[in-house]
mmCIF file of the N, C-alpha and C atoms, coordinates in Angstrom:
data_MODEL
# 
_entry.id   MODEL 
# 
loop_
_atom_site.group_PDB 
_atom_site.id 
_atom_site.type_symbol 
_atom_site.label_atom_id 
_atom_site.label_alt_id 
_atom_site.label_comp_id 
_atom_site.label_asym_id 
_atom_site.label_entity_id 
_atom_site.label_seq_id 
_atom_site.pdbx_PDB_ins_code 
_atom_site.Cartn_x 
_atom_site.Cartn_y 
_atom_site.Cartn_z 
_atom_site.occupancy 
_atom_site.B_iso_or_equiv 
_atom_site.pdbx_formal_charge 
_atom_site.auth_seq_id 
_atom_site.auth_comp_id 
_atom_site.auth_asym_id 
_atom_site.auth_atom_id 
_atom_site.pdbx_PDB_model_num 
ATOM 1   N N  . MET A 1 1  ? 34.517 -29.035 -16.029 1.00 0.00 ? 1  MET A N  1 
ATOM 2   C CA . MET A 1 1  ? 33.110 -28.963 -16.506 1.00 0.00 ? 1  MET A CA 1 
ATOM 3   C C  . MET A 1 1  ? 32.549 -30.367 -16.412 1.00 0.00 ? 1  MET A C  1 
ATOM 4   N N  . LYS A 1 2  ? 31.277 -30.441 -16.092 1.00 0.00 ? 2  LYS A N  1 
ATOM 5   C CA . LYS A 1 2  ? 30.568 -31.711 -15.993 1.00 0.00 ? 2  LYS A CA 1 
ATOM 6   C C  . LYS A 1 2  ? 29.450 -31.769 -17.009 1.00 0.00 ? 2  LYS A C  1 
ATOM 7   N N  . THR A 1 3  ? 29.108 -32.942 -17.381 1.00 0.00 ? 3  THR A N  1 
ATOM 8   C CA . THR A 1 3  ? 28.032 -33.131 -18.368 1.00 0.00 ? 3  THR A CA 1 
ATOM 9   C C  . THR A 1 3  ? 26.860 -33.630 -17.566 1.00 0.00 ? 3  THR A C  1 
ATOM 10  N N  . ILE A 1 4  ? 25.658 -33.002 -17.833 1.00 0.00 ? 4  ILE A N  1 
ATOM 11  C CA . ILE A 1 4  ? 24.433 -33.479 -17.239 1.00 0.00 ? 4  ILE A CA 1 
ATOM 12  C C  . ILE A 1 4  ? 23.375 -33.687 -18.296 1.00 0.00 ? 4  ILE A C  1 
ATOM 13  N N  . ALA A 1 5  ? 22.391 -34.405 -17.980 1.00 0.00 ? 5  ALA A N  1 
ATOM 14  C CA . ALA A 1 5  ? 21.284 -34.596 -18.892 1.00 0.00 ? 5  ALA A CA 1 
ATOM 15  C C  . ALA A 1 5  ? 20.053 -33.809 -18.403 1.00 0.00 ? 5  ALA A C  1 
ATOM 16  N N  . ILE A 1 6  ? 19.418 -33.095 -19.253 1.00 0.00 ? 6  ILE A N  1 
ATOM 17  C CA . ILE A 1 6  ? 18.173 -32.413 -18.920 1.00 0.00 ? 6  ILE A CA 1 
ATOM 18  C C  . ILE A 1 6  ? 17.118 -32.645 -20.011 1.00 0.00 ? 6  ILE A C  1 
ATOM 19  N N  . THR A 1 7  ? 15.867 -32.410 -19.664 1.00 0.00 ? 7  THR A N  1 
ATOM 20  C CA . THR A 1 7  ? 14.813 -32.602 -20.655 1.00 0.00 ? 7  THR A CA 1 
ATOM 21  C C  . THR A 1 7  ? 14.295 -31.161 -20.962 1.00 0.00 ? 7  THR A C  1 
ATOM 22  N N  . ILE A 1 8  ? 14.209 -30.899 -22.191 1.00 0.00 ? 8  ILE A N  1 
ATOM 23  C CA . ILE A 1 8  ? 13.728 -29.580 -22.662 1.00 0.00 ? 8  ILE A CA 1 
ATOM 24  C C  . ILE A 1 8  ? 12.605 -29.806 -23.697 1.00 0.00 ? 8  ILE A C  1 
ATOM 25  N N  . ASP A 1 9  ? 11.505 -29.076 -23.473 1.00 0.00 ? 9  ASP A N  1 
ATOM 26  C CA . ASP A 1 9  ? 10.400 -29.262 -24.390 1.00 0.00 ? 9  ASP A CA 1 
ATOM 27  C C  . ASP A 1 9  ? 10.722 -28.672 -25.766 1.00 0.00 ? 9  ASP A C  1 
ATOM 28  N N  . GLU A 1 10 ? 9.968  -29.146 -26.786 1.00 0.00 ? 10 GLU A N  1 
ATOM 29  C CA . GLU A 1 10 ? 10.284 -28.761 -28.182 1.00 0.00 ? 10 GLU A CA 1 
ATOM 30  C C  . GLU A 1 10 ? 10.213 -27.256 -28.400 1.00 0.00 ? 10 GLU A C  1 
ATOM 31  N N  . GLY A 1 11 ? 9.260  -26.554 -27.798 1.00 0.00 ? 11 GLY A N  1 
ATOM 32  C CA . GLY A 1 11 ? 9.154  -25.103 -27.997 1.00 0.00 ? 11 GLY A CA 1 
ATOM 33  C C  . GLY A 1 11 ? 10.393 -24.380 -27.492 1.00 0.00 ? 11 GLY A C  1 
ATOM 34  N N  . THR A 1 12 ? 10.884 -24.747 -26.308 1.00 0.00 ? 12 THR A N  1 
ATOM 35  C CA . THR A 1 12 ? 12.047 -24.114 -25.737 1.00 0.00 ? 12 THR A CA 1 
ATOM 36  C C  . THR A 1 12 ? 13.273 -24.422 -26.577 1.00 0.00 ? 12 THR A C  1 
ATOM 37  N N  . LEU A 1 13 ? 13.383 -25.695 -27.071 1.00 0.00 ? 13 LEU A N  1 
ATOM 38  C CA . LEU A 1 13 ? 14.485 -26.025 -27.898 1.00 0.00 ? 13 LEU A CA 1 
ATOM 39  C C  . LEU A 1 13 ? 14.465 -25.254 -29.240 1.00 0.00 ? 13 LEU A C  1 
ATOM 40  N N  . ARG A 1 14 ? 13.271 -25.063 -29.780 1.00 0.00 ? 14 ARG A N  1 
ATOM 41  C CA . ARG A 1 14 ? 13.157 -24.274 -30.984 1.00 0.00 ? 14 ARG A CA 1 
ATOM 42  C C  . ARG A 1 14 ? 13.576 -22.813 -30.733 1.00 0.00 ? 14 ARG A C  1 
ATOM 43  N N  . SER A 1 15 ? 13.194 -22.249 -29.580 1.00 0.00 ? 15 SER A N  1 
ATOM 44  C CA . SER A 1 15 ? 13.672 -20.901 -29.239 1.00 0.00 ? 15 SER A CA 1 
ATOM 45  C C  . SER A 1 15 ? 15.187 -20.820 -29.105 1.00 0.00 ? 15 SER A C  1 
ATOM 46  N N  . VAL A 1 16 ? 15.753 -21.790 -28.478 1.00 0.00 ? 16 VAL A N  1 
ATOM 47  C CA . VAL A 1 16 ? 17.203 -21.836 -28.357 1.00 0.00 ? 16 VAL A CA 1 
ATOM 48  C C  . VAL A 1 16 ? 17.870 -21.857 -29.779 1.00 0.00 ? 16 VAL A C  1 
ATOM 49  N N  . ASP A 1 17 ? 17.325 -22.705 -30.618 1.00 0.00 ? 17 ASP A N  1 
ATOM 50  C CA . ASP A 1 17 ? 17.946 -22.811 -31.943 1.00 0.00 ? 17 ASP A CA 1 
ATOM 51  C C  . ASP A 1 17 ? 17.784 -21.499 -32.723 1.00 0.00 ? 17 ASP A C  1 
ATOM 52  N N  . GLU A 1 18 ? 16.635 -20.854 -32.545 1.00 0.00 ? 18 GLU A N  1 
ATOM 53  C CA . GLU A 1 18 ? 16.367 -19.489 -33.243 1.00 0.00 ? 18 GLU A CA 1 
ATOM 54  C C  . GLU A 1 18 ? 17.439 -18.554 -32.703 1.00 0.00 ? 18 GLU A C  1 
ATOM 55  N N  . LEU A 1 19 ? 17.724 -18.505 -31.395 1.00 0.00 ? 19 LEU A N  1 
ATOM 56  C CA . LEU A 1 19 ? 18.703 -17.589 -30.804 1.00 0.00 ? 19 LEU A CA 1 
ATOM 57  C C  . LEU A 1 19 ? 20.069 -17.849 -31.397 1.00 0.00 ? 19 LEU A C  1 
ATOM 58  N N  . ILE A 1 20 ? 20.396 -19.106 -31.570 1.00 0.00 ? 20 ILE A N  1 
ATOM 59  C CA . ILE A 1 20 ? 21.711 -19.441 -32.156 1.00 0.00 ? 20 ILE A CA 1 
ATOM 60  C C  . ILE A 1 20 ? 21.802 -18.984 -33.601 1.00 0.00 ? 20 ILE A C  1 
ATOM 61  N N  . ALA A 1 21 ? 20.736 -19.240 -34.317 1.00 0.00 ? 21 ALA A N  1 
ATOM 62  C CA . ALA A 1 21 ? 20.756 -18.928 -35.756 1.00 0.00 ? 21 ALA A CA 1 
ATOM 63  C C  . ALA A 1 21 ? 20.883 -17.362 -35.960 1.00 0.00 ? 21 ALA A C  1 
ATOM 64  N N  . ARG A 1 22 ? 20.336 -16.519 -35.059 1.00 0.00 ? 22 ARG A N  1 
ATOM 65  C CA . ARG A 1 22 ? 20.407 -15.102 -35.235 1.00 0.00 ? 22 ARG A CA 1 
ATOM 66  C C  . ARG A 1 22 ? 21.613 -14.453 -34.571 1.00 0.00 ? 22 ARG A C  1 
ATOM 67  N N  . SER A 1 23 ? 22.366 -15.205 -33.814 1.00 0.00 ? 23 SER A N  1 
ATOM 68  C CA . SER A 1 23 ? 23.490 -14.693 -33.014 1.00 0.00 ? 23 SER A CA 1 
ATOM 69  C C  . SER A 1 23 ? 24.831 -14.919 -33.683 1.00 0.00 ? 23 SER A C  1 
ATOM 70  N N  . GLU A 1 24 ? 25.704 -13.941 -33.453 1.00 0.00 ? 24 GLU A N  1 
ATOM 71  C CA . GLU A 1 24 ? 27.077 -14.065 -33.974 1.00 0.00 ? 24 GLU A CA 1 
ATOM 72  C C  . GLU A 1 24 ? 27.968 -14.704 -32.908 1.00 0.00 ? 24 GLU A C  1 
ATOM 73  N N  . HIS A 1 25 ? 27.666 -14.570 -31.609 1.00 0.00 ? 25 HIS A N  1 
ATOM 74  C CA . HIS A 1 25 ? 28.553 -15.076 -30.583 1.00 0.00 ? 25 HIS A CA 1 
ATOM 75  C C  . HIS A 1 25 ? 28.066 -16.352 -29.942 1.00 0.00 ? 25 HIS A C  1 
ATOM 76  N N  . LEU A 1 26 ? 26.797 -16.761 -30.172 1.00 0.00 ? 26 LEU A N  1 
ATOM 77  C CA . LEU A 1 26 ? 26.342 -18.052 -29.623 1.00 0.00 ? 26 LEU A CA 1 
ATOM 78  C C  . LEU A 1 26 ? 26.547 -19.143 -30.662 1.00 0.00 ? 26 LEU A C  1 
ATOM 79  N N  . ARG A 1 27 ? 27.228 -20.176 -30.268 1.00 0.00 ? 27 ARG A N  1 
ATOM 80  C CA . ARG A 1 27 ? 27.609 -21.219 -31.246 1.00 0.00 ? 27 ARG A CA 1 
ATOM 81  C C  . ARG A 1 27 ? 26.847 -22.521 -31.132 1.00 0.00 ? 27 ARG A C  1 
ATOM 82  N N  . ASN A 1 28 ? 26.396 -22.813 -29.885 1.00 0.00 ? 28 ASN A N  1 
ATOM 83  C CA . ASN A 1 28 ? 25.661 -24.076 -29.740 1.00 0.00 ? 28 ASN A CA 1 
ATOM 84  C C  . ASN A 1 28 ? 24.683 -24.013 -28.602 1.00 0.00 ? 28 ASN A C  1 
ATOM 85  N N  . ARG A 1 29 ? 23.849 -25.026 -28.511 1.00 0.00 ? 29 ARG A N  1 
ATOM 86  C CA . ARG A 1 29 ? 22.812 -25.040 -27.465 1.00 0.00 ? 29 ARG A CA 1 
ATOM 87  C C  . ARG A 1 29 ? 23.411 -25.081 -26.082 1.00 0.00 ? 29 ARG A C  1 
ATOM 88  N N  . SER A 1 30 ? 24.449 -25.799 -25.903 1.00 0.00 ? 30 SER A N  1 
ATOM 89  C CA . SER A 1 30 ? 25.078 -25.932 -24.603 1.00 0.00 ? 30 SER A CA 1 
ATOM 90  C C  . SER A 1 30 ? 25.524 -24.547 -24.060 1.00 0.00 ? 30 SER A C  1 
ATOM 91  N N  . ALA A 1 31 ? 26.106 -23.794 -24.905 1.00 0.00 ? 31 ALA A N  1 
ATOM 92  C CA . ALA A 1 31 ? 26.516 -22.438 -24.571 1.00 0.00 ? 31 ALA A CA 1 
ATOM 93  C C  . ALA A 1 31 ? 25.373 -21.588 -24.137 1.00 0.00 ? 31 ALA A C  1 
ATOM 94  N N  . VAL A 1 32 ? 24.251 -21.693 -24.893 1.00 0.00 ? 32 VAL A N  1 
ATOM 95  C CA . VAL A 1 32 ? 23.055 -20.920 -24.542 1.00 0.00 ? 32 VAL A CA 1 
ATOM 96  C C  . VAL A 1 32 ? 22.498 -21.365 -23.171 1.00 0.00 ? 32 VAL A C  1 
ATOM 97  N N  . VAL A 1 33 ? 22.440 -22.607 -22.952 1.00 0.00 ? 33 VAL A N  1 
ATOM 98  C CA . VAL A 1 33 ? 21.946 -23.180 -21.689 1.00 0.00 ? 33 VAL A CA 1 
ATOM 99  C C  . VAL A 1 33 ? 22.810 -22.767 -20.533 1.00 0.00 ? 33 VAL A C  1 
ATOM 100 N N  . ARG A 1 34 ? 24.099 -22.913 -20.691 1.00 0.00 ? 34 ARG A N  1 
ATOM 101 C CA . ARG A 1 34 ? 25.116 -22.543 -19.606 1.00 0.00 ? 34 ARG A CA 1 
ATOM 102 C C  . ARG A 1 34 ? 24.927 -21.063 -19.284 1.00 0.00 ? 34 ARG A C  1 
ATOM 103 N N  . THR A 1 35 ? 24.793 -20.189 -20.301 1.00 0.00 ? 35 THR A N  1 
ATOM 104 C CA . THR A 1 35 ? 24.658 -18.750 -20.062 1.00 0.00 ? 35 THR A CA 1 
ATOM 105 C C  . THR A 1 35 ? 23.381 -18.489 -19.339 1.00 0.00 ? 35 THR A C  1 
ATOM 106 N N  . ALA A 1 36 ? 22.285 -19.079 -19.801 1.00 0.00 ? 36 ALA A N  1 
ATOM 107 C CA . ALA A 1 36 ? 20.972 -18.853 -19.206 1.00 0.00 ? 36 ALA A CA 1 
ATOM 108 C C  . ALA A 1 36 ? 21.019 -19.304 -17.703 1.00 0.00 ? 36 ALA A C  1 
ATOM 109 N N  . LEU A 1 37 ? 21.613 -20.447 -17.422 1.00 0.00 ? 37 LEU A N  1 
ATOM 110 C CA . LEU A 1 37 ? 21.651 -20.976 -16.054 1.00 0.00 ? 37 LEU A CA 1 
ATOM 111 C C  . LEU A 1 37 ? 22.531 -20.069 -15.187 1.00 0.00 ? 37 LEU A C  1 
ATOM 112 N N  . ARG A 1 38 ? 23.672 -19.581 -15.696 1.00 0.00 ? 38 ARG A N  1 
ATOM 113 C CA . ARG A 1 38 ? 24.484 -18.660 -14.988 1.00 0.00 ? 38 ARG A CA 1 
ATOM 114 C C  . ARG A 1 38 ? 23.743 -17.369 -14.643 1.00 0.00 ? 38 ARG A C  1 
ATOM 115 N N  . GLU A 1 39 ? 23.086 -16.813 -15.572 1.00 0.00 ? 39 GLU A N  1 
ATOM 116 C CA . GLU A 1 39 ? 22.309 -15.600 -15.382 1.00 0.00 ? 39 GLU A CA 1 
ATOM 117 C C  . GLU A 1 39 ? 21.174 -15.837 -14.410 1.00 0.00 ? 39 GLU A C  1 
ATOM 118 N N  . PHE A 1 40 ? 20.494 -16.941 -14.482 1.00 0.00 ? 40 PHE A N  1 
ATOM 119 C CA . PHE A 1 40 ? 19.427 -17.253 -13.504 1.00 0.00 ? 40 PHE A CA 1 
ATOM 120 C C  . PHE A 1 40 ? 19.978 -17.402 -12.096 1.00 0.00 ? 40 PHE A C  1 
ATOM 121 N N  . ALA A 1 41 ? 21.095 -18.096 -11.952 1.00 0.00 ? 41 ALA A N  1 
ATOM 122 C CA . ALA A 1 41 ? 21.619 -18.260 -10.622 1.00 0.00 ? 41 ALA A CA 1 
ATOM 123 C C  . ALA A 1 41 ? 22.079 -16.918 -10.033 1.00 0.00 ? 41 ALA A C  1 
ATOM 124 N N  . GLU A 1 42 ? 22.633 -16.010 -10.790 1.00 0.00 ? 42 GLU A N  1 
ATOM 125 C CA . GLU A 1 42 ? 22.996 -14.672 -10.332 1.00 0.00 ? 42 GLU A CA 1 
ATOM 126 C C  . GLU A 1 42 ? 21.770 -13.873 -9.928  1.00 0.00 ? 42 GLU A C  1 
ATOM 127 N N  . ARG A 1 43 ? 20.717 -13.965 -10.738 1.00 0.00 ? 43 ARG A N  1 
ATOM 128 C CA . ARG A 1 43 ? 19.493 -13.198 -10.395 1.00 0.00 ? 43 ARG A CA 1 
ATOM 129 C C  . ARG A 1 43 ? 18.900 -13.723 -9.087  1.00 0.00 ? 43 ARG A C  1 
ATOM 130 N N  . GLU A 1 44 ? 18.922 -15.081 -8.939  1.00 0.00 ? 44 GLU A N  1 
ATOM 131 C CA . GLU A 1 44 ? 18.353 -15.709 -7.721  1.00 0.00 ? 44 GLU A CA 1 
ATOM 132 C C  . GLU A 1 44 ? 19.171 -15.321 -6.473  1.00 0.00 ? 44 GLU A C  1 
ATOM 133 N N  . ARG A 1 45 ? 20.501 -15.341 -6.653  1.00 0.00 ? 45 ARG A N  1 
ATOM 134 C CA . ARG A 1 45 ? 21.359 -14.904 -5.518  1.00 0.00 ? 45 ARG A CA 1 
ATOM 135 C C  . ARG A 1 45 ? 21.065 -13.461 -5.114  1.00 0.00 ? 45 ARG A C  1 
ATOM 136 N N  . ARG A 1 46 ? 20.896 -12.565 -6.117  1.00 0.00 ? 46 ARG A N  1 
ATOM 137 C CA . ARG A 1 46 ? 20.555 -11.175 -5.828  1.00 0.00 ? 46 ARG A CA 1 
ATOM 138 C C  . ARG A 1 46 ? 19.253 -11.059 -5.176  1.00 0.00 ? 46 ARG A C  1 
ATOM 139 N N  . ARG A 1 47 ? 18.219 -11.824 -5.665  1.00 0.00 ? 47 ARG A N  1 
ATOM 140 C CA . ARG A 1 47 ? 16.842 -11.801 -5.133  1.00 0.00 ? 47 ARG A CA 1 
ATOM 141 C C  . ARG A 1 47 ? 16.923 -12.183 -3.633  1.00 0.00 ? 47 ARG A C  1 
ATOM 142 N N  . GLN A 1 48 ? 17.637 -13.292 -3.335  1.00 0.00 ? 48 GLN A N  1 
ATOM 143 C CA . GLN A 1 48 ? 17.712 -13.713 -1.966  1.00 0.00 ? 48 GLN A CA 1 
ATOM 144 C C  . GLN A 1 48 ? 18.370 -12.713 -1.037  1.00 0.00 ? 48 GLN A C  1 
ATOM 145 N N  . ALA A 1 49 ? 19.467 -12.105 -1.525  1.00 0.00 ? 49 ALA A N  1 
ATOM 146 C CA . ALA A 1 49 ? 20.171 -11.090 -0.739  1.00 0.00 ? 49 ALA A CA 1 
ATOM 147 C C  . ALA A 1 49 ? 19.247 -9.878  -0.500  1.00 0.00 ? 49 ALA A C  1 
ATOM 148 N N  . GLU A 1 50 ? 18.504 -9.456  -1.469  1.00 0.00 ? 50 GLU A N  1 
ATOM 149 C CA . GLU A 1 50 ? 17.595 -8.354  -1.314  1.00 0.00 ? 50 GLU A CA 1 
ATOM 150 C C  . GLU A 1 50 ? 16.464 -8.699  -0.320  1.00 0.00 ? 50 GLU A C  1 
ATOM 151 N N  . GLU A 1 51 ? 15.998 -9.914  -0.331  1.00 0.00 ? 51 GLU A N  1 
ATOM 152 C CA . GLU A 1 51 ? 14.975 -10.366 0.574   1.00 0.00 ? 51 GLU A CA 1 
ATOM 153 C C  . GLU A 1 51 ? 15.513 -10.315 2.013   1.00 0.00 ? 51 GLU A C  1 
ATOM 154 N N  . ARG A 1 52 ? 16.793 -10.795 2.192   1.00 0.00 ? 52 ARG A N  1 
ATOM 155 C CA . ARG A 1 52 ? 17.383 -10.709 3.532   1.00 0.00 ? 52 ARG A CA 1 
ATOM 156 C C  . ARG A 1 52 ? 17.493 -9.284  3.993   1.00 0.00 ? 52 ARG A C  1 
ATOM 157 N N  . ASP A 1 53 ? 17.890 -8.373  3.116   1.00 0.00 ? 53 ASP A N  1 
ATOM 158 C CA . ASP A 1 53 ? 18.013 -6.956  3.426   1.00 0.00 ? 53 ASP A CA 1 
ATOM 159 C C  . ASP A 1 53 ? 16.668 -6.334  3.804   1.00 0.00 ? 53 ASP A C  1 
ATOM 160 N N  . ARG A 1 54 ? 15.564 -6.740  3.043   1.00 0.00 ? 54 ARG A N  1 
ATOM 161 C CA . ARG A 1 54 ? 14.264 -6.217  3.349   1.00 0.00 ? 54 ARG A CA 1 
ATOM 162 C C  . ARG A 1 54 ? 13.830 -6.730  4.735   1.00 0.00 ? 54 ARG A C  1 
ATOM 163 N N  . ALA A 1 55 ? 14.152 -7.962  5.085   1.00 0.00 ? 55 ALA A N  1 
ATOM 164 C CA . ALA A 1 55 ? 13.785 -8.517  6.443   1.00 0.00 ? 55 ALA A CA 1 
ATOM 165 C C  . ALA A 1 55 ? 14.449 -7.730  7.498   1.00 0.00 ? 55 ALA A C  1 
ATOM 166 N N  . VAL A 1 56 ? 15.727 -7.385  7.317   1.00 0.00 ? 56 VAL A N  1 
ATOM 167 C CA . VAL A 1 56 ? 16.469 -6.635  8.358   1.00 0.00 ? 56 VAL A CA 1 
ATOM 168 C C  . VAL A 1 56 ? 15.872 -5.287  8.420   1.00 0.00 ? 56 VAL A C  1 
ATOM 169 N N  . PHE A 1 57 ? 15.564 -4.582  7.373   1.00 0.00 ? 57 PHE A N  1 
ATOM 170 C CA . PHE A 1 57 ? 14.946 -3.268  7.397   1.00 0.00 ? 57 PHE A CA 1 
ATOM 171 C C  . PHE A 1 57 ? 13.608 -3.331  8.096   1.00 0.00 ? 57 PHE A C  1 
ATOM 172 N N  . ARG A 1 58 ? 12.794 -4.354  7.770   1.00 0.00 ? 58 ARG A N  1 
ATOM 173 C CA . ARG A 1 58 ? 11.489 -4.472  8.464   1.00 0.00 ? 58 ARG A CA 1 
ATOM 174 C C  . ARG A 1 58 ? 11.624 -4.630  9.958   1.00 0.00 ? 58 ARG A C  1 
ATOM 175 N N  . LYS A 1 59 ? 12.603 -5.466  10.349  1.00 0.00 ? 59 LYS A N  1 
ATOM 176 C CA . LYS A 1 59 ? 12.828 -5.744  11.790  1.00 0.00 ? 59 LYS A CA 1 
ATOM 177 C C  . LYS A 1 59 ? 13.293 -4.494  12.505  1.00 0.00 ? 59 LYS A C  1 
ATOM 178 N N  . HIS A 1 60 ? 14.171 -3.687  11.869  1.00 0.00 ? 60 HIS A N  1 
ATOM 179 C CA . HIS A 1 60 ? 14.723 -2.489  12.536  1.00 0.00 ? 60 HIS A CA 1 
ATOM 180 C C  . HIS A 1 60 ? 14.114 -1.111  12.088  1.00 0.00 ? 60 HIS A C  1 
ATOM 181 N N  . ARG A 1 61 ? 12.934 -1.242  11.459  1.00 0.00 ? 61 ARG A N  1 
ATOM 182 C CA . ARG A 1 61 ? 12.312 0.003   10.865  1.00 0.00 ? 61 ARG A CA 1 
ATOM 183 C C  . ARG A 1 61 ? 12.178 1.141   11.913  1.00 0.00 ? 61 ARG A C  1 
ATOM 184 N N  . GLY A 1 62 ? 11.703 0.812   13.095  1.00 0.00 ? 62 GLY A N  1 
ATOM 185 C CA . GLY A 1 62 ? 11.466 1.812   14.122  1.00 0.00 ? 62 GLY A CA 1 
ATOM 186 C C  . GLY A 1 62 ? 12.807 2.512   14.553  1.00 0.00 ? 62 GLY A C  1 
ATOM 187 N N  . ARG A 1 63 ? 13.803 1.673   14.781  1.00 0.00 ? 63 ARG A N  1 
ATOM 188 C CA . ARG A 1 63 ? 15.115 2.229   15.171  1.00 0.00 ? 63 ARG A CA 1 
ATOM 189 C C  . ARG A 1 63 ? 15.738 3.086   14.063  1.00 0.00 ? 63 ARG A C  1 
ATOM 190 N N  . LEU A 1 64 ? 15.642 2.607   12.826  1.00 0.00 ? 64 LEU A N  1 
ATOM 191 C CA . LEU A 1 64 ? 16.165 3.399   11.687  1.00 0.00 ? 64 LEU A CA 1 
ATOM 192 C C  . LEU A 1 64 ? 15.400 4.746   11.558  1.00 0.00 ? 64 LEU A C  1 
ATOM 193 N N  . SER A 1 65 ? 14.133 4.717   11.775  1.00 0.00 ? 65 SER A N  1 
ATOM 194 C CA . SER A 1 65 ? 13.330 5.935   11.671  1.00 0.00 ? 65 SER A CA 1 
ATOM 195 C C  . SER A 1 65 ? 13.799 6.942   12.773  1.00 0.00 ? 65 SER A C  1 
ATOM 196 N N  . ARG A 1 66 ? 13.949 6.463   14.028  1.00 0.00 ? 66 ARG A N  1 
ATOM 197 C CA . ARG A 1 66 ? 14.395 7.317   15.075  1.00 0.00 ? 66 ARG A CA 1 
ATOM 198 C C  . ARG A 1 66 ? 15.763 7.912   14.784  1.00 0.00 ? 66 ARG A C  1 
ATOM 199 N N  . GLN A 1 67 ? 16.683 7.089   14.301  1.00 0.00 ? 67 GLN A N  1 
ATOM 200 C CA . GLN A 1 67 ? 18.041 7.532   14.060  1.00 0.00 ? 67 GLN A CA 1 
ATOM 201 C C  . GLN A 1 67 ? 17.976 8.557   12.909  1.00 0.00 ? 67 GLN A C  1 
ATOM 202 N N  . ALA A 1 68 ? 17.172 8.376   11.871  1.00 0.00 ? 68 ALA A N  1 
ATOM 203 C CA . ALA A 1 68 ? 17.068 9.331   10.771  1.00 0.00 ? 68 ALA A CA 1 
ATOM 204 C C  . ALA A 1 68 ? 16.522 10.649  11.264  1.00 0.00 ? 68 ALA A C  1 
ATOM 205 N N  . ARG A 1 69 ? 15.486 10.639  12.083  1.00 0.00 ? 69 ARG A N  1 
ATOM 206 C CA . ARG A 1 69 ? 14.956 11.846  12.696  1.00 0.00 ? 69 ARG A CA 1 
ATOM 207 C C  . ARG A 1 69 ? 15.980 12.612  13.496  1.00 0.00 ? 69 ARG A C  1 
ATOM 208 N N  . ALA A 1 70 ? 16.742 11.810  14.288  1.00 0.00 ? 70 ALA A N  1 
ATOM 209 C CA . ALA A 1 70 ? 17.824 12.468  15.112  1.00 0.00 ? 70 ALA A CA 1 
ATOM 210 C C  . ALA A 1 70 ? 18.913 13.095  14.238  1.00 0.00 ? 70 ALA A C  1 
ATOM 211 N N  . LEU A 1 71 ? 19.286 12.477  13.166  1.00 0.00 ? 71 LEU A N  1 
ATOM 212 C CA . LEU A 1 71 ? 20.253 13.016  12.284  1.00 0.00 ? 71 LEU A CA 1 
ATOM 213 C C  . LEU A 1 71 ? 19.760 14.284  11.630  1.00 0.00 ? 71 LEU A C  1 
ATOM 214 N N  . ILE A 1 72 ? 18.545 14.250  11.215  1.00 0.00 ? 72 ILE A N  1 
ATOM 215 C CA . ILE A 1 72 ? 17.979 15.431  10.564  1.00 0.00 ? 72 ILE A CA 1 
ATOM 216 C C  . ILE A 1 72 ? 17.831 16.600  11.512  1.00 0.00 ? 72 ILE A C  1 
ATOM 217 N N  . ALA A 1 73 ? 17.450 16.327  12.745  1.00 0.00 ? 73 ALA A N  1 
ATOM 218 C CA . ALA A 1 73 ? 17.335 17.351  13.739  1.00 0.00 ? 73 ALA A CA 1 
ATOM 219 C C  . ALA A 1 73 ? 18.731 17.892  14.106  1.00 0.00 ? 73 ALA A C  1 
ATOM 220 N N  . GLU A 1 74 ? 19.727 17.050  14.107  1.00 0.00 ? 74 GLU A N  1 
ATOM 221 C CA . GLU A 1 74 ? 21.085 17.512  14.407  1.00 0.00 ? 74 GLU A CA 1 
ATOM 222 C C  . GLU A 1 74 ? 21.614 18.440  13.274  1.00 0.00 ? 74 GLU A C  1 
ATOM 223 N N  . GLN A 1 75 ? 21.294 18.094  12.091  1.00 0.00 ? 75 GLN A N  1 
ATOM 224 C CA . GLN A 1 75 ? 21.738 18.916  10.900  1.00 0.00 ? 75 GLN A CA 1 
ATOM 225 C C  . GLN A 1 75 ? 20.973 20.266  10.865  1.00 0.00 ? 75 GLN A C  1 
ATOM 226 N N  . ALA A 1 76 ? 19.776 20.271  11.369  1.00 0.00 ? 76 ALA A N  1 
ATOM 227 C CA . ALA A 1 76 ? 18.936 21.521  11.342  1.00 0.00 ? 76 ALA A CA 1 
ATOM 228 C C  . ALA A 1 76 ? 19.376 22.512  12.385  1.00 0.00 ? 76 ALA A C  1 
ATOM 229 N N  . ARG A 1 77 ? 20.167 22.134  13.312  1.00 0.00 ? 77 ARG A N  1 
ATOM 230 C CA . ARG A 1 77 ? 20.592 23.033  14.387  1.00 0.00 ? 77 ARG A CA 1 
ATOM 231 C C  . ARG A 1 77 ? 21.515 24.114  13.756  1.00 0.00 ? 77 ARG A C  1 
ATOM 232 N N  . PRO A 1 78 ? 21.360 25.340  14.226  1.00 0.00 ? 78 PRO A N  1 
ATOM 233 C CA . PRO A 1 78 ? 22.239 26.482  13.721  1.00 0.00 ? 78 PRO A CA 1 
ATOM 234 C C  . PRO A 1 78 ? 23.657 26.336  14.216  1.00 0.00 ? 78 PRO A C  1 
# 
C-alpha cells in the first residue's frame, strides 16, 4: 500500500464523515476513499470496454445484420 496526499473540499469531507458515522463496516476516511476509488476505477474500465464494443458493432453493423437475416431465413426453412 502507498500513501498519497489529496485535497478534498469541506463538503465532501463532511459527507465522508457522515457515511462513517452511520456505517457499521466503514471505520475511517481512508477506507471510504479507497472503496470509492476502487469502485470508480471498475466503472470506468467497464465504460471503456462497452465503448470499444459499441465501436465494433457500429463498424460491423451491416455484416451483423446480413448474418442475422441469413440465420433467421435458415431457421424458417421447413
